[in-house]
FIPAPA-659315 format. One line per 5 residues: their letters; for each residue x negated, y, z negated of C-alpha. Coordinates in steps of 0.2 Angstrom, whole numbers, plus 5000, padded with zeros to 4 digits. Each point is the difference from the previous one (the first is absolute). Last residue first. Layout:
<rs>
a = X,Y,Z ~ ...;
</rs>
This chain:
<rs>
xxxxx = 5214,5096,5251 ~ 5000,4988,4985 ~ 5012,4986,5000 ~ 5012,4996,4985 ~ 5011,4985,5000;
xxxxx = 5014,5002,4987 ~ 5010,4985,4993 ~ 5015,5003,4989 ~ 5009,4985,4991 ~ 5016,4999,4990;
xxxxx = 5003,4989,4985 ~ 5017,5006,4995 ~ 5011,5011,5010 ~ 4998,5017,5008 ~ 4983,5008,5002;
xxxxx = 4996,5018,5000 ~ 4986,5005,5012 ~ 4983,5000,4992 ~ 4991,5017,5001 ~ 4982,4998,5003;
xxxxx = 4988,5006,4986 ~ 4994,5017,4994 ~ 4981,4994,4997 ~ 4998,4985,5011 ~ 5012,5004,5014;
xxxxx = 4995,5018,5001 ~ 4982,4997,5000 ~ 5002,4988,5014 ~ 5009,5013,5010 ~ 5018,4996,5005;
xxxxx = 5009,4998,5016 ~ 5018,4994,5003 ~ 5004,5000,5019 ~ 5000,4981,5001 ~ 4987,4987,5002;
xxxxx = 5005,4991,4984 ~ 4993,5015,4990 ~ 4988,5011,5009 ~ 4984,5004,4990 ~ 4989,5016,5000;
xxxxx = 4982,4998,4995 ~ 4990,5011,4987 ~ 5005,4991,4985 ~ 4995,4983,5007 ~ 5011,4987,4992;
xxxxx = 4995,4989,4986 ~ 5016,5002,4989 ~ 5018,5005,5002 ~ 5011,5010,4988 ~ 5018,4995,5001;
xxxxx = 5014,5013,4999 ~ 5017,4995,4993 ~ 5015,5011,4997 ~ 5010,4994,4985 ~ 5013,4986,5001;
xxxxx = 5018,5007,4998 ~ 5008,4983,4998 ~ 4990,4984,4996 ~ 4990,4988,5010 ~ 4991,4984,4995;
xxxxx = 4982,4999,5006 ~ 4993,5009,5015 ~ 4986,4993,5011 ~ 4987,5011,5008 ~ 4987,4996,5013;
xxxxx = 4987,5012,5008 ~ 4989,4995,5015 ~ 4986,5011,5004 ~ 4989,5004,5015 ~ 4986,5012,5004;
xxxxx = 4991,4997,4983 ~ 4985,4993,5009 ~ 5001,4984,4989 ~ 5019,4999,5003 ~ 5012,5003,4986;
xxxxx = 5012,4988,4992 ~ 5012,5007,4987 ~ 5011,4995,4986 ~ 5017,5005,4992 ~ 5011,4993,4987;
xxxxx = 5017,5008,4995 ~ 5011,5003,4985 ~ 4992,4987,4990 ~ 4985,5010,4996 ~ 4989,4993,4986;
xxxxx = 4998,4982,5006 ~ 5002,5005,5018 ~ 4984,5011,4998 ~ 5001,5013,5014 ~ 4989,5006,5015;
xxxxx = 4989,4985,5000 ~ 4987,5003,5014 ~ 4993,4987,5012 ~ 4986,5004,5012 ~ 5002,4993,5017;
xxxxx = 4995,4982,5006 ~ 5017,4990,4996 ~ 5012,5014,5003 ~ 4992,5010,5013 ~ 4995,4984,5010;
xxxxx = 5018,4994,4999 ~ 5008,5016,5005 ~ 5005,4996,5018 ~ 5003,4981,4996 ~ 5010,5005,4984;
xxxxx = 5011,5012,5010 ~ 5004,4987,5013 ~ 5004,4987,4987 ~ 5011,5012,4991 ~ 5009,5006,5016;
xxxxx = 5004,4982,5004 ~ 5006,4996,4983 ~ 5012,5015,5000 ~ 5007,4994,5017 ~ 5002,4983,4992;
xxxxx = 5009,5008,4985 ~ 5013,5009,5012 ~ 5003,4984,5010 ~ 5004,4991,4984 ~ 4987,4988,4992;
xxxxx = 5004,4982,4998 ~ 4988,4995,5014 ~ 4986,5009,4991 ~ 5000,4987,4986 ~ 4989,5007,4987;
xxxxx = 4982,5001,4995 ~ 4994,5015,5010 ~ 4983,5008,5002 ~ 4989,5014,4994 ~ 4981,4998,4994;
xxxxx = 5003,5013,4987 ~ 5007,5017,4997 ~ 5011,4996,5016 ~ 5010,4989,4988 ~ 5007,5015,4991;
xxxxx = 5005,5009,5016 ~ 5009,4985,5007 ~ 5010,4997,4984 ~ 5005,5018,5000 ~ 5006,4999,5018;
xxxxx = 5009,4984,4997 ~ 5010,5008,4986 ~ 4999,4992,4983 ~ 5014,4990,4992 ~ 4995,4993,4983;
xxxxx = 5005,4982,4995 ~ 4986,4999,4987 ~ 4992,4984,5005 ~ 5006,4995,5017 ~ 5000,5018,5006;
xxxxx = 5016,5005,5008 ~ 4992,5001,5012 ~ 4987,4991,5011 ~ 4982,5003,5000 ~ 4988,5012,5008;
xxxxx = 4982,4995,4996 ~ 4984,5005,4991 ~ 4984,4990,4998 ~ 4987,5012,4993 ~ 4983,4998,5007;
xxxxx = 5001,5015,5013 ~ 5006,5012,4986 ~ 4983,4999,4991 ~ 4998,4991,4983 ~ 4996,5005,4982;
xxxxx = 5011,5016,4997 ~ 5011,4995,5015 ~ 5007,4985,4990 ~ 5009,5012,4987 ~ 5009,5010,5014;
xxxxx = 5004,4984,5010 ~ 5009,4993,4985 ~ 5008,5016,4995 ~ 5008,5004,5017 ~ 5003,4981,5002;
xxxxx = 5014,5001,4987 ~ 5009,5012,5011 ~ 4998,4990,5016 ~ 5005,4983,4992 ~ 4987,4988,5006;
xxxxx = 4996,4992,4984 ~ 4989,4985,5005 ~ 4985,5011,4995 ~ 4983,5005,5007 ~ 4999,4989,5015;
xxxxx = 4982,5001,5005 ~ 4991,5006,5015 ~ 4982,4998,5006 ~ 5000,4981,4996 ~ 4982,4993,4999;
xxxxx = 4990,5015,4993 ~ 5016,5006,4992 ~ 4999,4984,4989 ~ 4986,5008,4991 ~ 5011,5015,4995;
xxxxx = 5012,4988,4992 ~ 5018,5008,5001 ~ 5014,4988,4995 ~ 4996,4997,4982 ~ 5016,5007,4993;
xxxxx = 5010,4985,5002 ~ 4998,4989,5015 ~ 4988,5000,5014 ~ 5000,5007,5018 ~ 4987,5003,5013;
xxxxx = 5003,5004,5018 ~ 4989,4991,5013 ~ 4997,5008,5018 ~ 4995,4985,5011 ~ 4987,5003,5014;
xxxxx = 4985,4995,4990 ~ 5007,4983,4996 ~ 4985,4989,4996 ~ 4991,5013,4991 ~ 5016,5005,4990;
xxxxx = 5004,4982,4995 ~ 4982,4996,4995 ~ 4998,5016,4989 ~ 5018,4998,4993 ~ 4994,4983,4994;
xxxxx = 4985,5007,4992 ~ 5010,5014,4992 ~ 5012,4987,4992 ~ 4986,4991,4993 ~ 4993,5016,4992;
xxxxx = 5018,5002,4993 ~ 5000,4983,4993 ~ 4983,5002,4993 ~ 5006,5016,4990 ~ 5015,4992,4993;
xxxxx = 4991,4992,4986 ~ 4991,5016,4995 ~ 5017,5009,5000 ~ 5008,4987,4989 ~ 4986,5001,4988;
xxxxx = 5001,5019,4997 ~ 5015,5000,4989 ~ 4991,4993,4984 ~ 4985,5013,5002 ~ 5003,5009,4984;
xxxxx = 5006,4984,4992 ~ 5016,4997,4989 ~ 5003,4989,4984 ~ 5009,5014,4992 ~ 4988,5003,4986;
xxxxx = 4986,4996,5011 ~ 5004,5015,5012 ~ 5002,5012,4985 ~ 4983,4994,4993 ~ 4992,5003,5017;
xxxxx = 5006,5018,4999 ~ 4993,5002,4983 ~ 4983,4993,5005 ~ 4999,5010,5015 ~ 5004,5016,4991;
xxxxx = 4988,4996,4986 ~ 4986,4997,5012 ~ 5004,5017,5009 ~ 5000,5009,4983 ~ 4983,4993,4996;
xxxxx = 4992,5004,5017 ~ 5005,5019,4999 ~ 5013,5005,5013 ~ 5014,5006,4988 ~ 5012,5011,5011;
xxxxx = 5015,4989,4998 ~ 4996,4987,4986 ~ 5017,5001,4991 ~ 5009,5003,5017 ~ 4993,4984,5007;
xxxxx = 5006,4990,4984 ~ 5017,5007,5002 ~ 5000,4996,5019 ~ 4996,4982,4996 ~ 5014,4999,4987;
xxxxx = 5013,5007,5012 ~ 4993,4988,5014 ~ 5003,4985,4989 ~ 5018,4996,5006 ~ 4996,5003,5019;
xxxxx = 4985,4989,4999 ~ 5010,4986,4993 ~ 5012,5002,5015 ~ 4986,5000,5012 ~ 4992,4984,4992;
xxxxx = 5017,4991,5001 ~ 5001,5005,5018 ~ 4982,4994,5004 ~ 5004,4983,4991 ~ 5015,4998,5010;
xxxxx = 4990,5004,5016 ~ 4987,4987,4995 ~ 5012,4986,4997 ~ 5009,5004,5017 ~ 4983,5000,5009;
xxxxx = 5002,4982,5007 ~ 5017,5004,5006 ~ 4994,5015,5010 ~ 4985,4990,5007 ~ 5011,4986,5006;
xxxxx = 5013,5012,5008 ~ 4986,5010,5009 ~ 4992,4984,5006 ~ 5016,4994,5007 ~ 5004,5016,5009;
xxxxx = 4982,5001,5007 ~ 5001,4982,5006 ~ 5017,5004,5009 ~ 4992,5015,5008 ~ 4985,4989,5006;
xxxxx = 5012,4990,5010 ~ 4995,4983,5007 ~ 5016,4991,4997 ~ 5001,4981,4998 ~ 5010,5002,4984;
xxxxx = 4990,4989,4988 ~ 4983,4999,5010 ~ 5000,5019,5005 ~ 5006,5006,4983 ~ 4985,4990,4992;
xxxxx = 4987,5006,5012 ~ 5005,5018,4998 ~ 5000,4997,4981 ~ 4982,4994,5001 ~ 4995,5014,5012;
x = 5007,5013,4987;
</rs>
């Protein structure tokens, strides 16, 4: 890396470690093309021979004696030899990239230590965005370039099984969405983005006066509820992969005195059924007021009977409820 840094400095006259990293990445990827092609070929062959391997495994299932195990290994190896494949053929690329990753961690070590007041956000391509080790250096990671609010319901739901809400980069973006041309209300985009680090990636100068008023209210709400959202207990109330009618989730403070419930509907239709949403994590003995108004329910009632969700008109609507114990 230092060698590349010196070369770029002497050629372009620019002392820029970022440029050196870009050049290093390009050269590394070009050098690894033969290995990547070999890995892809190996993966394709493995897909072809899997039925034969599974047949052999089924043949020796339940046979744990030494002779059977030796035959199992021999017959399995014979299948790999027949196709010119290797059991460990796909591992070489991973071993080669390991030093590169360790080198990246060392660079980040130096960058973070010399810039302790900078909040870094991680982002990488493809499906390899979240690297647990990088969270040591970058406490939040951009989990997808897809910022469509309805798609984000599934993306953030899946990400939450491994990573806390406070690490998920989530923003309100422009509509129609650049990828699918979907138009989602500003209120809904804000509610979805609040289940993450929250922010805006759009030209606010092009917003209408009404939209700007919504933005101001969303920012105020997030500032008030930030600690509850990012440090509270997170509950998935529905599965967006199975329930396309609505997606709901909930944040509950550690002392169970506060909760923020969010719900986003899908496409609407006529004569929708009455909806009650069962909450989680509340104190069953406490009584909670909804959005500071006159509605008052016990924790037991909200968890076991459910909260009556008001009917929503139109597609992709959002409901957000703030519960506070008396």
